N, C-alpha and C positions, 0 to 999 in steps of 0.2 A: 480505752486507749486505742488509737488508730494503729492498724498494722501496715507495715511497709510492703508494698507490692514488689516482688522480686523481679518481675519482668514486665514493666509498665508499657512496653512497646515504644514505637518511635515518637518523637516530640510532635505536638500538635501546632507548634509555631510554623513559620515559613521555612524551617530547615529540617525536614523529616529525615534527611540523610545523616544528620549528626546524632551522637549518643544522647539519650535522655538524661536530664539532670534533675529537675524538680519542677513541680507545678505544671507539668505538661510542656515544659520548654527545654531547649538545649541550654548549655551553660552560658554562652555569651548573651542570649536573650534574657535568661533569668537574672544574670548579674546586672544587665542594663536596667531592667525594671526594679531590681533591688536598690541600685544606686539612686535612681530617681526618687524612690520612696524614703530612703534613709539618709542620704547625704543632704543635709540642710545647712546652708551657709550661716555661720554664726555672726552675731553682732559683735563689733570690736569690744564692747563692754563685757562680753562673756568670757574673753580670754583671761587666763591667769595673769597675775601681776608680773611674774618672771618670764612671761612669753614675749619674745622680741623678734620681729621679722628682720632679716639682714638688711642693712641699709643699701640703697641702690643709687646709682648715678643717674645723670640725665638721660642716658641711653637705655635705662632699665636693667643694667647689669649689676650684679652683686658687687659691692665695694669690698676690697680686701681689708681685713682687720690687722694686717701686719705693719701698717704705717705707710702704705703706698696706694692711696686712693685713686691715682691716675692709671693704675695698671689693672689688668683683668684677673679675676679670681680663678685659680686653677683647682685647688683642693685645700681642705682643712682651713678655710678662711684666709689663705695666703696667696700672694702672687707667685708666678712661676719661680722667680729667683729665690724668694724666701722659702718656698716649699722645697726646692731642690737642696738648698743649704740645710734645712731642717732634716731632710732625708739623709744627707751625707754625714751630718753631725750625730745622728742617732736620736734626735729629739722626736722624730716620727719614724716608727718602725712598722713596716707592713710586710715583713718577710725578708729573708736573706736571698742573695743572688745565687743562682746555680753556677755561674761562671767563677765567681769569687765568694765562697760561702761566708767569709768574714765581713763582707760589705752588704749593706741593704740593697734590695732589688729596686730598680727604678721602674722597669716595665719589661714584660715578656721574660721574666726570670733573669734579667741581665742587670749588672751594676751600671752606674752612671757612665763610666768610661766605655764599657763594651757596648752599651745601647747607643751611645753617640757614634761609635765606629760603625755599628750596623746601619744606623740611619744614613750615615754618609755614603757607605758603599751600596746601599739600596738604590741611590740615585745621585752619584757624585757630581754630575753636571749641575743639577738643581742646587745642591748644597754649596757648590763653589759660587754659583750666581748669587745665592742668598748671602754668603759670606762677603762677597764684593759689595753688594748693596748696603749691608749693615756696616761694613768697614768704612765705606765712603760717608755714610750718614754720621758715624761716630767722629770721623776726622773733621767733617764740616762743622759739627756741633762744637768740638773742641776749639777749632779755629775762630768761630764766631764768638765763643765765650772769651777767648784770649783777646781778641780785638776790642771787645767791650770793656774788658778789665784794664786795658792800657789806653783808653781814651777814644778809640775808634777813628783817629785822624793822624796824619803825619806830624811828627814832633818838630819838624823844621819850621821855624817861625814864618818863613816866606813861602811855604808850600801849602796850598789850600786843599790838598788831596784828602778825600774821605771815602773814596770808592774802595770797598773791602778787597776787590780783586787786585788792586795796586798796592796794598799795604803788606808789610812784612815785619817780622820781629828783628829788632836791632839790639845787639849786645853793646852797651855803651862803653864798656871797658875793653872791647876788642877781644874778648875771650870766647867767641862763638865756637871756634874750633875745639877748644878744650871742653866746652859744654857738650858738643855733639859727640866727642870721643867718650864722654862719661855716660851719656844716655842714648846714644845712637840716633835714630830718627824719631825719637819720642820727646823732643824738646817741649812741645806744647803740653803733652801729658805730664811731663816733669814739673813744669811751672804750675799746672793746675793742682798737682798734689801738694805743692809748696805754698799754695794760696796766692799765686801771682805776685811775687815780690816786686816792689816798685824800684828798688835800688839795683841799678845795673841793667835794666831792661826798658825798652820803649818801642814805639812804632815809627817806621819810616816808610815812605813809598819806595818803590824799586829804583827810581831815578836818584833819589837822595841817598839811598843805601849804596848804590853802585858808585855814585859820584864822590862819596866821602870815604870810599874804601882805601884809597891810596894817599889821601890828604887828611888833615886833622879836622877840617870843617867842610860842610856841604857847599858845593859851588854856588848855591843860592845866596850864601852869606858873604861871598866874595864880591866886593864892590867892583863895578865895571870901570 
């Protein structure tokens, strides 16, 4: 049986200043040689039947298994929204927050609300700019979806306007003020939640909308 040398001296590799590890080499050199000798790539047929690599999209990113393949995977096979929801609901527990011990910790020992506040105050100008960009993108997306749901053109038979910049929502029954008092500035979001009801709502261009405000019919429909 070979005896272990208590003081083998410096390594004989190209790093004599490092501690000796094994076979005359320092640890990084020894592990590099060990890996080359022992890490052999397996043939796909050698994997167990229950082994499955995570699916990936066209960009090579792992696809979330939470039902949102268009989003990026954050952790536990979930996108960011589903992961945070699972953390808040207690489905995923990775420790409790130091700030609010009854809530799960999101990061750095903080709960979701406290961590969001910390990120905001670390760089408020950046967070405000991100919020403005995301808010505008969300409003533009809601508006485009609403225009598509109501035909994408002015409902006046004599108006050919289809430019989205000139189209606006028309309350057929004249109850636009009541609708805005109920939902504030979220008319588009309210219609989206209700599935874009066709009864009582349509699209008009701004000219037809303003021209028919004080009369019952659009000026286009009045014979000259």
